[in-house]
C-alpha positions as CSV (number, residue, x, y, z in Angstrom):
1,M,0.0,0.0,0.0
2,S,1.4,3.4,-0.9
3,L,2.4,5.8,1.9
4,F,-0.1,8.4,0.7
5,V,-3.0,6.0,0.9
6,L,-1.9,5.0,4.3
7,F,-1.8,8.6,5.4
8,L,-5.3,9.2,4.0
9,L,-6.5,6.2,5.9
10,S,-4.9,7.4,9.1
11,L,-6.8,10.7,8.6
12,L,-10.0,8.8,8.3
13,L,-9.2,6.9,11.5
14,G,-8.6,10.3,13.2
15,I,-12.0,11.5,12.0
16,V,-13.7,8.4,13.4
17,L,-11.8,8.9,16.7
18,G,-12.9,12.5,16.8
19,V,-16.6,11.4,16.4
20,V,-16.1,8.9,19.3
21,Y,-14.6,11.7,21.4
22,G,-17.6,13.8,20.7
23,A,-19.8,11.0,22.0
24,V,-17.6,10.8,25.1
25,G,-18.2,14.6,25.6
26,I,-21.9,14.0,25.4
27,L,-21.6,11.3,28.1
28,K,-19.7,13.8,30.3
29,I,-22.6,16.3,29.9
30,I,-25.1,13.6,30.8
31,F,-23.2,12.8,34.0
32,K,-23.1,16.5,34.9
33,N,-19.3,16.8,34.5
34,N,-18.6,14.4,37.4
35,I,-14.8,14.3,37.8
36,V,-14.6,10.5,38.4
37,V,-16.8,9.6,35.5
38,S,-14.9,12.1,33.3
39,N,-11.6,10.6,34.2
40,I,-12.9,7.0,33.6
41,L,-14.3,8.0,30.2
42,D,-11.1,9.8,29.2
43,F,-9.1,6.7,30.2
44,I,-11.4,4.4,28.2
45,F,-11.1,6.7,25.2
46,A,-7.3,6.8,25.5
47,I,-7.1,3.0,25.6
48,L,-9.5,2.7,22.7
49,S,-7.5,5.2,20.6
50,G,-4.2,3.5,21.3
51,V,-5.6,0.1,20.5
52,S,-7.2,1.3,17.3
53,V,-3.9,2.9,16.1
54,I,-2.0,-0.4,16.9
55,V,-4.6,-2.5,15.1
56,F,-4.5,0.0,12.2
57,V,-0.7,-0.3,12.0
58,V,-0.8,-4.1,12.1
59,N,-3.5,-4.5,9.5
60,F,-2.5,-1.8,7.0
61,N,1.3,-1.5,7.4
62,F,2.3,-5.0,8.5
63,G,3.1,-3.9,12.0
64,V,5.7,-1.3,10.8
65,F,5.2,1.9,12.9
66,R,5.5,5.2,11.0
67,W,5.2,8.6,12.7
68,F,3.2,10.0,9.8
69,I,0.4,7.6,10.8
70,V,0.2,9.2,14.3
71,V,0.4,12.7,12.7
72,G,-2.4,11.7,10.3
73,V,-4.6,10.5,13.1
74,L,-4.0,13.7,15.1
75,I,-4.8,15.9,12.1
76,G,-7.9,13.8,11.4
77,I,-9.1,14.4,15.0
78,L,-8.4,18.1,14.8
79,L,-10.2,18.4,11.4
80,E,-13.2,16.6,12.8
81,R,-13.3,18.7,16.0
82,K,-13.0,22.0,14.1
83,T,-15.6,21.1,11.4
84,L,-18.0,18.2,11.8
85,G,-17.5,18.2,15.6
86,K,-19.1,21.6,16.0
87,I,-22.1,20.6,13.9
88,F,-22.5,17.3,15.8
89,A,-22.2,19.1,19.1
90,K,-25.0,21.5,18.3
91,I,-27.2,18.6,17.1
92,F,-26.5,16.5,20.2
93,L,-27.0,19.4,22.5
94,L,-30.4,20.1,20.9
95,M,-31.4,16.5,21.2
96,Y,-30.2,16.4,24.9
97,N,-32.3,19.5,25.7
98,K,-35.4,18.1,24.0
99,F,-34.9,14.8,25.8
100,S,-34.4,16.6,29.1
101,K,-37.6,18.6,28.7
102,C,-39.6,15.4,27.8
103,I,-38.3,13.7,30.9
104,I,-39.2,16.6,33.1
105,A,-42.6,16.8,31.6
106,L,-43.1,13.1,32.1
107,K,-42.0,13.4,35.8
108,N,-44.7,16.0,36.4
109,T,-47.6,13.7,35.2
110,K,-50.0,12.3,37.7
111,V,-49.4,8.7,36.6
112,V,-45.7,8.9,37.1
113,K,-46.1,10.7,40.5
114,K,-48.3,7.8,41.7
115,I,-45.8,5.2,40.4
116,L,-42.9,7.0,42.1
117,K,-44.7,7.2,45.5
């Protein structure tokens, strides 16, 4: 496989990891920025990222580590965070707000109040 194609694939991996990090950010919001949960989620993301880069190197470059792969992944993450990440964040925040309002409205119904007693 040519080095240029390998670099493009590492960019794609970075974009995917950026989307995953956006989902982790949403989980942090859901858990009200709890420090313990935040650290656990960051640790899991770091492990997932490292394993995915290792699997990428083994599958696409026969286990030969090249620095431009890491650079490609980092650039892919930055590109996703600066472009698609902002769009996804707005969409997810809108969905979170709508979902929260529905849950609050549901909690205030007579049926749910009787069940919760």
